[in-house]
C-alpha positions as CSV (number, residue, x, y, z in Angstrom):
1,M,-20.5,17.8,-10.5
2,Q,-20.4,17.5,-6.7
3,I,-21.1,14.3,-4.9
4,Y,-21.8,14.1,-1.1
5,L,-19.7,11.6,0.9
6,P,-21.8,10.7,3.9
7,I,-19.1,9.3,6.1
8,A,-16.5,11.9,5.3
9,G,-19.2,14.6,5.7
10,I,-18.0,16.6,2.7
11,S,-18.9,17.2,-0.9
12,L,-16.3,16.7,-3.6
13,D,-16.2,16.8,-7.4
14,I,-17.0,13.3,-8.7
15,F,-14.6,13.8,-11.6
16,L,-11.8,14.7,-9.2
17,L,-12.4,11.5,-7.3
18,F,-12.7,9.5,-10.5
19,G,-9.4,11.0,-11.6
20,L,-7.7,10.1,-8.3
21,G,-8.8,6.5,-8.7
22,G,-7.8,6.6,-12.3
23,L,-4.3,7.9,-11.4
24,V,-3.7,5.2,-8.8
25,G,-5.0,2.6,-11.2
26,L,-2.7,4.0,-13.9
27,L,0.2,3.7,-11.6
28,S,-0.9,0.2,-10.7
29,G,-1.0,-0.8,-14.3
30,I,2.4,0.8,-15.1
31,F,4.4,-0.1,-12.0
32,G,2.7,-3.2,-10.7
33,V,2.0,-1.7,-7.3
34,G,-1.3,-1.5,-5.5
35,G,-1.2,2.2,-5.1
36,G,-2.7,2.4,-1.6
37,F,0.4,4.1,-0.3
38,L,-0.3,7.0,-2.7
39,L,-4.1,6.9,-2.8
40,T,-4.5,7.6,0.9
41,P,-2.3,10.7,1.1
42,L,-3.9,12.0,-2.1
43,L,-7.3,11.7,-0.4
44,F,-5.8,13.8,2.5
45,L,-4.8,16.5,0.1
46,V,-8.4,16.9,-1.3
47,G,-9.9,17.2,2.1
48,V,-11.0,13.6,3.1
49,P,-10.4,13.1,6.9
50,P,-7.4,10.8,7.4
51,A,-9.4,8.2,9.4
52,V,-12.0,7.9,6.5
53,A,-9.2,7.8,3.9
54,V,-7.4,5.0,5.7
55,A,-10.5,2.8,6.1
56,T,-11.9,3.4,2.6
57,S,-8.5,2.8,0.9
58,A,-8.3,-0.6,2.6
59,N,-11.7,-1.4,1.1
60,Q,-10.7,-0.3,-2.4
61,I,-7.4,-2.2,-2.2
62,M,-9.2,-5.5,-1.3
63,A,-11.6,-5.1,-4.2
64,S,-8.9,-4.4,-6.8
65,S,-6.7,-7.2,-5.5
66,V,-9.5,-9.8,-5.9
67,S,-9.7,-8.9,-9.6
68,A,-5.9,-9.1,-10.0
69,V,-5.2,-12.3,-8.2
70,L,-7.6,-14.3,-10.4
71,N,-5.2,-14.2,-13.3
72,H,-2.4,-15.4,-11.1
73,F,-4.5,-18.4,-9.9
74,R,-5.1,-19.3,-13.6
75,R,-1.4,-19.1,-14.3
76,R,-0.6,-21.1,-11.1
77,T,1.7,-18.3,-9.8
78,V,0.3,-18.2,-6.2
79,D,2.0,-20.0,-3.3
80,I,-1.2,-20.7,-1.3
81,R,0.6,-22.2,1.7
82,M,2.9,-19.2,2.0
83,G,0.0,-16.8,1.5
84,L,-1.9,-18.5,4.3
85,V,1.1,-18.1,6.7
86,L,1.4,-14.4,5.7
87,Q,-2.3,-13.9,6.2
88,A,-2.1,-15.4,9.7
89,G,0.6,-12.9,10.6
90,G,-1.3,-10.2,8.8
91,L,-4.5,-10.7,10.8
92,V,-2.6,-10.5,14.1
93,G,-0.8,-7.4,12.9
94,A,-4.1,-5.8,11.8
95,M,-5.7,-6.4,15.2
96,L,-2.6,-4.8,16.9
97,G,-2.8,-1.9,14.5
98,M,-6.5,-1.4,15.2
99,L,-5.7,-1.3,19.0
100,V,-3.1,1.5,18.3
101,F,-5.5,3.3,15.9
102,N,-8.5,3.3,18.3
103,S,-6.4,4.3,21.3
104,L,-4.9,7.3,19.6
105,K,-8.3,8.2,18.1
106,S,-9.8,8.3,21.6
107,L,-6.9,10.7,22.5
108,G,-7.6,12.9,19.4
109,Q,-4.1,12.1,17.9
110,I,-5.0,9.7,15.1
111,D,-4.8,12.3,12.3
112,L,-1.3,13.4,13.4
113,L,-0.2,9.7,13.6
114,I,-1.4,8.9,10.1
115,N,0.2,12.0,8.6
116,L,3.5,11.5,10.4
117,S,3.5,7.8,9.4
118,Y,3.0,8.7,5.7
119,I,5.7,11.3,5.8
120,A,8.2,8.8,7.2
121,L,7.1,6.0,4.9
122,L,6.9,8.0,1.7
123,G,10.1,9.8,2.5
124,S,12.2,6.7,3.1
125,V,10.6,4.7,0.2
126,G,10.9,7.7,-2.1
127,V,14.6,8.2,-1.4
128,L,15.4,4.5,-1.8
129,M,13.4,4.3,-5.0
130,F,15.1,7.5,-6.3
131,A,18.6,6.1,-5.6
132,E,17.8,2.8,-7.2
133,A,16.3,4.5,-10.2
134,L,19.4,6.6,-10.7
135,T,21.6,3.5,-10.5
136,A,19.4,1.7,-13.0
137,L,19.6,4.7,-15.4
138,R,23.4,4.8,-15.2
139,R,23.6,1.1,-15.7
140,A,21.3,1.3,-18.8
141,H,23.4,4.2,-20.1
142,R,26.5,2.1,-19.9
143,D,24.8,-1.0,-21.3
144,E,25.6,-3.0,-18.1
145,A,23.6,-6.0,-17.2
146,P,21.9,-5.9,-13.7
147,P,23.6,-8.1,-11.1
148,A,22.1,-11.5,-10.7
149,R,20.2,-12.1,-7.5
150,R,21.7,-14.7,-5.2
151,R,19.6,-17.2,-3.3
152,D,22.1,-18.3,-0.7
153,R,21.1,-19.7,2.7
154,N,20.5,-17.0,5.2
155,W,19.0,-16.6,8.7
156,V,15.5,-17.7,7.6
157,H,16.9,-21.2,7.0
158,T,18.3,-21.5,10.5
159,W,15.1,-20.9,12.6
160,P,12.9,-23.7,13.9
161,L,9.3,-24.7,12.8
162,K,10.4,-25.3,9.2
163,R,7.8,-26.1,6.6
164,R,8.0,-26.9,2.9
165,F,6.5,-24.4,0.5
166,R,6.4,-26.4,-2.8
167,A,5.2,-23.6,-5.1
168,S,8.1,-21.5,-4.0
169,G,10.6,-24.4,-3.8
170,L,11.5,-23.4,-0.2
171,Y,12.0,-25.3,3.0
172,I,12.2,-22.5,5.7
173,S,10.8,-21.6,9.1
174,V,7.3,-20.2,9.3
175,I,8.4,-17.6,11.8
176,P,9.9,-15.0,9.3
177,P,6.8,-15.0,7.0
178,V,4.5,-14.6,10.1
179,L,6.7,-11.6,11.3
180,V,6.5,-10.1,7.8
181,G,2.8,-10.5,7.8
182,I,2.4,-8.9,11.2
183,V,4.3,-5.8,10.0
184,I,2.1,-5.6,6.9
185,G,-1.0,-6.0,9.0
186,V,-0.1,-3.2,11.4
187,L,0.6,-0.9,8.4
188,S,-2.7,-1.8,6.8
189,A,-4.7,-1.0,9.9
190,I,-3.0,2.3,10.7
191,M,-2.3,3.6,7.2
192,G,-4.8,1.9,4.9
193,I,-2.2,0.3,2.6
194,G,-2.1,-3.1,1.1
195,G,1.7,-3.1,1.8
196,G,2.6,-4.8,-1.5
197,F,5.5,-2.3,-2.1
198,I,7.0,-3.5,1.2
199,L,5.8,-7.2,1.0
200,V,7.2,-7.9,-2.5
201,P,10.8,-6.9,-1.7
202,A,10.6,-8.7,1.6
203,M,9.4,-11.9,-0.1
204,I,12.2,-11.7,-2.7
205,Y,15.2,-10.6,-0.6
206,I,14.3,-12.0,2.9
207,L,12.3,-15.1,2.2
208,H,14.1,-15.7,-1.2
209,M,10.9,-16.6,-3.0
210,P,11.1,-16.9,-6.8
211,T,9.9,-13.8,-8.6
212,K,7.3,-15.7,-10.6
213,V,5.1,-16.4,-7.5
214,V,5.8,-13.2,-5.6
215,I,3.2,-10.9,-7.1
216,G,0.4,-13.5,-7.0
217,T,1.1,-14.5,-3.4
218,S,1.3,-10.9,-2.3
219,L,-2.1,-10.1,-3.8
220,F,-3.5,-13.3,-2.2
221,Q,-2.3,-12.1,1.2
222,I,-3.5,-8.6,0.7
223,I,-7.1,-9.7,0.0
224,L,-7.8,-11.1,3.5
225,V,-5.7,-8.6,5.4
226,S,-7.2,-5.5,3.7
227,G,-10.7,-7.0,3.9
228,A,-10.3,-7.7,7.6
229,T,-8.9,-4.2,8.1
230,A,-11.8,-2.6,6.3
231,L,-14.3,-4.7,8.2
232,M,-12.7,-3.7,11.6
233,H,-12.7,0.0,10.7
234,A,-16.4,-0.3,9.6
235,I,-17.5,-2.0,12.8
236,S,-15.5,-0.1,15.3
237,N,-15.1,3.3,13.8
238,H,-17.8,3.5,11.0
239,T,-15.2,5.2,8.7
240,V,-15.7,3.2,5.5
241,D,-17.3,5.5,2.9
242,V,-19.0,3.2,0.4
243,V,-19.8,6.1,-2.0
244,L,-16.1,7.2,-2.1
245,A,-14.9,3.6,-2.4
246,T,-17.2,3.0,-5.4
247,V,-16.1,6.0,-7.3
248,L,-12.4,5.3,-6.6
249,L,-12.8,1.7,-7.7
250,V,-14.4,2.5,-11.0
251,G,-11.7,5.1,-11.7
252,G,-9.0,2.6,-10.6
253,V,-10.2,-0.2,-13.0
254,T,-10.3,2.3,-15.9
255,G,-6.8,3.6,-15.1
256,A,-5.3,0.2,-14.7
257,Q,-6.3,-0.8,-18.2
258,I,-4.6,2.3,-19.6
259,G,-1.6,1.9,-17.4
260,T,-1.0,-1.7,-18.5
261,T,-0.8,-0.5,-22.1
262,L,1.5,2.4,-21.3
263,G,3.7,0.3,-19.1
264,A,4.6,-1.9,-22.0
265,R,5.8,1.1,-24.0
266,L,8.0,2.8,-21.5
267,K,11.5,1.8,-20.2
268,A,11.6,0.4,-16.7
269,E,14.3,2.8,-15.6
270,Q,12.3,5.8,-16.6
271,L,9.2,4.4,-14.9
272,R,10.9,3.9,-11.6
273,F,12.4,7.4,-11.7
274,L,9.0,9.0,-12.3
275,L,7.3,7.0,-9.6
276,A,10.1,8.0,-7.1
277,A,9.6,11.6,-8.0
278,L,5.9,11.4,-7.5
279,V,6.3,9.7,-4.1
280,L,8.7,12.4,-2.9
281,A,6.4,15.1,-4.2
282,V,3.5,13.8,-2.2
283,C,5.7,13.4,0.9
284,L,6.9,17.1,0.6
285,K,3.3,18.3,0.2
286,L,2.2,16.4,3.3
287,S,5.2,17.8,5.3
288,F,4.5,21.3,4.1
289,D,0.8,21.1,5.1
290,L,1.7,19.7,8.5
291,V,3.9,22.7,9.5
292,L,1.8,25.3,7.7
293,A,-0.1,27.7,9.9
294,P,-3.9,26.9,10.0
295,S,-6.2,29.0,7.9
296,E,-8.3,29.7,11.0
297,P,-6.1,30.5,14.0
298,F,-7.5,29.6,17.4
299,S,-6.6,30.4,20.9
300,L,-6.8,28.4,24.2
301,G,-7.5,31.6,26.2
302,A,-10.8,32.4,27.8
303,P,-13.3,34.0,25.5
304,A,-13.7,37.7,25.6
């Protein structure tokens, strides 16, 4: 059954869109990632214009993060002060990203920028995840315990403007969290991602936050930044497709419930390997489409 997407200006099968939302929700439930870094390029592949895919994905990520973060608030696994600092940086980054987005859109280069950004991001993340998954599989085969994560003092403890983050048990400068937030905000505005798959490792390995508060704090940060990004896209570019976002959200909620059940039954090493393979497959497909000759060749010469 076809459904018309007014902002995208195309008609797509509603079950296809529901399936995409369900797939991303499934991955979210299994792997604990927001899925925006896969949802947006998958929308490219089914014909949704990149600018619309970016803005609509940010809207969907915000809605799904609100639902997820409520459980973390109940379990008291959200560092609100750290989240507010990250959000401050994220809002600055989102505004900077929107300036870049709108400037390149006026030059007609925004689709190319989005595609190249996703190829670089998915390629680098996919390779790193693939290597880490292989290491984990070899360690599991040898029955070796994973190395303990150290929380020694590093450069974040030497910068000025220190504040105490009681929920995380940290006393560090606010500058590194602000910088991390700015990077996530820029990526959110240009690529329509929540940035959790980058923010979570940064919070663990750079800020040295305890794992128990990382996921909840990341979701808390994503809500405001993704919401602001979606709002800026809607106001300045009118590229948020509410119909598309609604179908994706319904599919995502359904898939997440199934993914949570499946994730508890599969081994973590196998899950990481499968996710890495999927990320690399999407990256290769985007790369192939970028260099493939267009189906309708055109010429810059004068008409006959």
